[in-house]
N, C-alpha and C positions, 0 to 999 in steps of 0.2 A: 806496417799497420794496414796499409792499403789492401794487401792481399790476405791479411789474417782476420778471418771472420769473427773469431773469438774476441780479439782485441777490439774490433769495431763494435761488437755487441756489448762489450764491457763499457766502452765509451758512451754508447747510446744509452745504456742503463744509467750511467752517471748523469748524463744530460737530462734524461727523463725524470730522475729523482730530484734534481735541482728544480726543474720546472714544477713538479708535483708539490714540493715543499713550499715554493713561492706561492703557488695557487692556494694552498692550505692557509698560509699566513695571511694572504689577501682576504680570503673568505672569513677568517676569524677576526679580521680587523687589526692584526698585529702589525701589518704594514698597509699602506694605502695602495690603491690601484695604481697611482702614479709611480710609487716606489717599485711595485711589482713589475710594471711595464719597463721601467728604467733598467732594473737589474737584468731582466730578460733580454732587452735590446742590447745592452752592453755585453752580456754573455754571448749573444749571437754574433756581435761584431768581433769579439775576441776569437771565438771559434772560427769565424770566417777567415780571419788573418792567419791563425795557426794552421789551419787546414788548407791553405791556399794551393799547395802543391799536391794535395791528395783529393782528387775529384770525388771518389766514392765516399770517403770519410766526410768530406765537406757537405755533400748532399744529405747524407744520413743525419749528421749532427744538426744542420740547419733545418731539416724537416721537423726535428724534435723541438728545437729552440724557437720556432715560429716562422721559419722560412725566410725568404728574402723580403724584407720590408723596405720599401723605397724611401719612406720618410721616418724619422725618429718619432714613432707614434706617441710615446709618453710626453715628449716635448710639445707635440702638436696639441694634445689634450690639455696640457697645462696652459699653453698660450691662448687657446680658445677660452678656457676658464677665466684667465686673467682679463681677456677682452670683455667677456660677458660681465664679469664682476665690475670692471671699470665703468661700463655703460650703465649698469644698474646702480652702482654707487653714485655716479654723477647725477642720474635722474633723481635718486633719493635725496642727494645733497641739495640739488636745485629746489626740489619741492619743500624740503625742510627750511632752506634759506628763505624761500618765498613766504612760507607761513610765519616764520620767525620775524621777517621784515614787516609783514602785515600786523602782527601782534605788537611789535615795537612801535610802529607808526600809530597804531590805535592808542597805545598807552601815552605816547608822546603828544598826540593830538588832544587827548583828554586832559593831560597836565597843562598843556598850553591854553586850552579852553578854560580850564578852571582859573588859571592865572589871569587871563584876560577878563573873565567874568568878575573875578574878585576886584581887579583894578577898576573896572567900569563901575562897580557898586560903590567903591570908596570915592571915586570921582563924583558920583551923584550925591553922596553924603556930604562931600565938601561943598559942592555947588548949592546944595540945599541949606548949608550952614549948620548942619548937624555935627560935623566933624571938622577939626582943623587939619591943615596940611601936615604938620609935624606928627600928629597921632596916626593919621592915615598912612604916612610913609613908613612908620614903624610897623604897622600891622600888615602891610602888603607883602613883604618888605621891599622898599625902594628908596632911592635917594630923593630928598625933598626937591632938588633942582629938576630931576627927571619928571617927578610928579607935577611940578609947575608947568613944564613944557607940555605935558598931556592935557592939562587944564586949559592951556591957551590955544589948543588946536581947534 
């Protein structure tokens, strides 16, 4: 094959057709850019190994399949995307957690404030003789003993 120009041309046409079809599929959205690059890179690696002993064939095939790529480009793209996604996801999660925490703290504070306010109101009603301890304890709701402790403070 090294010396047979027709066979080399046939192999080059096959490689060019593979690349063309992959490009078309990527443009149409049938496959992702990542899949396109992965298949192309793997095809290049296979061709590189199969043609290792045929310098001319190897050069011509690799020229069509994307040449010598030092790093697995698709994997690099994927890893960069993962890293960016992780960073953005973390920032988004922190912001959402912060906002959720503020809202929960606000609700909790309101509820606690209402409870304290209600308790103070009932304590005043007891002190003024308008309400007895048993009725106030039922309305708060609170144990009578606990209500007595608050009255003695």
